[in-house]
N, C-alpha and C positions, 0 to 999 in steps of 0.2 A: 660383563653380562656374559650368561653361560652361551655354548653353542647352541642349546636348544632354543633360547629366547632370540639369538640371531636367526634361528631358521624360522621362526615365527615372523619376526620382523620383516625378512626378507619377501617372504610369502604373501603378506599383507601388501607389501609395495608392487610386489608382482600383479595381485589381482588388480590393485587401482589404476596399474599402468594399461593393462589388457581391458579395462572397464572403459578407461578415457579413451583408448584407441579404436573402440567398436564404433561403426558407422552410426551416423546419428539417423535415427527414424522418427521423423515428424509426423504428426497425424495427418492424415489425406487433406483436411482443409489448410494445411500450411504448405502444400506442396506446389501448388499454383502462386502463392503469396511470394516465395521465394525468387522464383523465376520473373516475378513482376516489379521485385524491388530495383530501383535503378539510381544514379548518381548523377542526375541532372540538375541537381540543385544549384541556384544562381546566388543564394544570399543563406545567411544564418538566421534562425529564429531567435529573438531575444529572450524567449522563456527557457530556452537551453543554456543560458549564461546565468551568473551571478545575477540579482537584480539590484536596483539602486539605494534600497533602502540598508541602513545601517542596524545592525542585530545585536543583541545582547552577546557579551564576549564569550559566555558560556552558557549552558541551559539553566534556567531557574529552576532550583530543586524544591520541592514543598512536600515537606513529610505528612505522612498519614495524621489527619487530625488538626495538623496546622491549617489556619484559614479556614478550617471545619471540612478539610479535603477527605473524602471518603477512601481515597487510596493515595499511595505515594505518587506524585506526579514530577513531571519535566515540563517547561514552558520555554518555547524559543519565539521571541516578538522582535519585531522592530523597536528602535528606541526613540525614534523621532516622533513628534507630535503626527497623531493621526486616529481615526477610527477604523479599525480593522477587521475584516471576516475573521472567523475562527475555524480551524481545523482540528476535530478530534481525532485522535490516531492512536488502533489498537493494535499492540505488537504481536508478533507471531509466537509459537512454540518454541521453547527452548533459546529464546530471545530475552532482551531486555530493551524498555524504551530506549535508552541511550545508545544502545547499538545503533539507532537511526538518525543520531543527530545531524549528521552531515547532510543527509536528506531534508532534515528540518529546516537546517539553516539556508539550504537553496529555496526552500518554499517561504521562508520567513522574509527572506532578502527581496522578494515581490511584493511584501506588504501583505503577508497574512500571519496570524497568531497562531502555533501549533500547542496544542496541549495533549501531552502523552501519559498517560497513566500506566503504572506496573501491576497489572491485574493479577500476575502469578509469577512464580519461580520455580525450580527444579525440586526445592523442596515443600512447595506448597501449590499443588496444581488441583485447581477446582474442576467441576464439571463443566463443560461449554454454556449449559444453562446459566449456572453460577456466573461465570464470566459476563455473559449478556446483561445479566441483572446488575452485574458489578459497572459495567461499562454505562447503562442507563442511569446508575447513582452520578456517576461523574458527568454526564450530559446535564443532569438537573442541578448538579452544584455550580455549573458554569455561568450561567446569567446572574446568580446573586453572589459569586463570590472571586470571579476572575479578575473582575476590575479593582478590587481592593490589593491582590497580590501585586498587578502592573503598578497601580499607586505606590505602594510600598518599595516594591524593588525597582522598578525603572522611573515613573514619572508619572503624576497627575494629568499631564496631557497625553498619554498613551492610554487608550480605550478600546474595548472590544465592542464589535457589533454583532448583538445575539440573535439579529434578526438573518445573519449571513453564517449560518453553522452548518459545517460539512463535517460529515463522519466519514474515517476511511479506516483500514486496517489489512495487515499482511497476513497470508496464509491462513491460520487459524484464526486470526484477529479478522482477516477479511470475510469470512464467513459470519463473525460476530456483528460486525459492521451491516452487513445485508440483515442479520437477525434483528438488530437493533431499529433499522429501518421499517423493517415488516412488522414491527411492534410483537417479537416474540419474548417480551419479558414475562417473568413469571410472579416473582416478589417484590419488584419494583416497578412502578406505573411510571412510565416515560412522560415527564410533562413538559420537556423541552422541544420545540419545533425542529427537526432536521430539513435542512432546504437542498442537501446534496450529497451525494453518494460517490465513493470511488474506493474498488475493490483491488487490491494490490496482491495479484497471485492468489486469490482466495482457494480456501480447500477445505472440503466438506467431510472427509474422512479417507481411510486408506483405500478403499474401493467402493463400487455402487453398492455392493453387499455388504460392506463394512464401514457406514456412515455413523458419524456422531449425531448423539439428540442434541437439540432438536432437529429433526429432519426438514430443512427449508427446501430442498431440491424436489420438486415433483417429477421431474422428466416430462413435463410437459412445455411446450414451446410458450412463451409469453405470459408465464403462469403468476409472475410476481405481480403483487398488488402495491407497485410502487410508483408515485407519480411525480417524482421529483428527479431532476437529471441524475443520470447514472452513468459511469465510465468505468472499465475494466480494463485493468494491465496484467497481461501473462506473459509467461516467460516460454522462449521455445524450446529451453533444455530441461524445464521443471518436470516433464512426463518420462525422461529417460532414467533407467534405473542404474545406481552407481554400487550400491552394496546389497540392499535388502528389498525395498520398494521405492518406487519415485517420490520424490518429495512432492510433486505437486500431480496425483496420476489422472490420467485420462479418466473421463466421466465423473470426477467429483470437484473439477478444477475452473480455471477460469472461462472456459468454452460454455460449458453449462450454466455459469451463472449470466452469460451473457445471453445463450439461448431462451433463457428464462424470464429475462428482462423484456419489457414491452418497449422502452425507448431507451437505449444506450448505443454508447460508443465503444469499440472492442480495440486495444492495441496489445501485439504481441512482440515482445522484445527478442527477435529471433535467437541470436547468437548469446544470449545469457541464461543462466540459471536461477534456479528459486529465492536462494539467498545472497544475492549479489548486489542488492541495492543497500547492503548494511555497511557500515563502515569498515576501512580496511583492517583496522587494527582488532576487529571484532573476530575471534574464533572459538570454536567449540565443536562438540561432535556433530553437529548439523552441517559444519563444511565439509566433513569426511561422507557423510549420508547422502549429500545433494551434489547432482552434476552441476559441474561449473564450467564458463567458456574460456576461452582465450586470451579475451579482451580485458583492460583494465576496468576494475570495478568503478572508478570514477567516471566513466563513460556511462555506465548503467544507471549511476546515481543521477547525471544529469540528465539523461533520457526520462528516466521515471519522473524526477522534478520538474523538468519541464511539461512533460504531458499532464501533471497534476495541476501545475500554476496554469497553463493555458486553458484547461476546463474551468477552474477558478474564476480566471479572469472572465472566460465568457458567461459565465452565469451569475457571478457575483456582481461583476464590475461594468456589463453589457459590452466588454471588449473582447469580441470572440474572433478578431482578426486571423491572429496565429493560430488559434486552436483549429479554427475552420479550414485555413490554409494548410495545416498538418494533416487534418483529415483526407483532404484532395491530393496531398502531396507527400506521404510519408518519407520519400527520399531526402526530406528536409531535417529529420531525425539525425543525431550524432552516430546512431549504428543503425542496422537492418531492422525495418518497422514492417509488420503486417498491421492493415487498419481495415475495420469494418464498420458500418454502423446502420442503424435501423430506427425508425419512428420520428427522423428529425428531416425537416425539409428547409436547410438554411439554419439562421441564428434563431433561436427563440429565448428571450430571456424572462425569468419569471419574477423579476426585480424591476 
C-alpha cells in the first residue's frame, strides 16, 4: 500500500474517532427521560428472553414465483402444532431481510410467524411508492399461500392466523409499514386486513425539506387515520451525525411518527443506534454511516424483540401484563429505555 493510501486510511480512522468521541446531543424530549431512568427492577420480564416455542433451524427461503410469491421471502416460524399470528416485516435501506434473522428468531420463539420479503437490493432500488405496492402484494399473498408453505416445509399442524396480521418495518421500511396501514398504495389494492402496526426507527427522508414520496408526515399532531394498535421503537443515537447526515434525522423519524399517531406507545432505546438490531455478522457501508453505541448488539435485539413481543401479546393474545408493566416501569428493560404513551387507558384488546 502506497504512502498516500496510508495517509487516507489514517485520516478516515481519525475522523471516525473524533466523531465517536463527540458529546451526545440528545433532542430536548430525551433530556428528562435519561435522568428518570432507574434500576429498581426486581425481576426480569419473559418477553426479553427467548420464548418456549421451538423454531425452524434456519429461515425458510421462498424464491420469487415459488408458491406464487410476488417477491423473494424468508419465513421464521414455530415448528410445533399451533395456530399462530403473523408479522409481516419490511427491511430497511442497504439491508437484506436475512440481516434481521436473529430478531425474527426471538419473535418466533414466542409463538409468531415472521414473513420478511426482500423488496429491493443495492442493484435494484425502486421508488418508495413502488416499495409500498410491493409490500401490499406480499400482504395480499399471505392469506392464500402462507399455509401451503408451512405445510410443505414444516408440518400440516402449523397454521397461520390471518385475522391477526401485524405489519412492521425498519428505517425506510418503517415508513413503508405506516404507508401500508394508511392505504398509500397506488398500483396494488390492499385486500388483506392489517390488525397492528410496529414502526422500528422509521425514517421519512433526509430532512423535513428532503422527504421521500409519498409524503405521509403532515406535521399535524394526531393526523394519522389509523385505528389499529400502534407502537413505535426509536433509537437514542439515530439522530447523531457520524459522517454526512444522521441515519434517523430529527423531524423525519420516530418522534414525528409518534406525534402524528392518535393512539400509540413510544419506546426509545437510548444507548443504541439506528442499525444495531441487525445480526452481528451483518456489515456494510451503513455501519460506517450510522452512529453506534458501546453495548453489545445482542442486548439491542433482546430489547427490540421483547418490546415487539410484549405489544403483540397484548393485542393478539389478550395478555398485556408484561407490556403494560414495561410501559409503567421502563427500568425492567435490558438497557436504558424512554417510554411514553397516549390514547390508552389500561389494556384494550381488539380481539
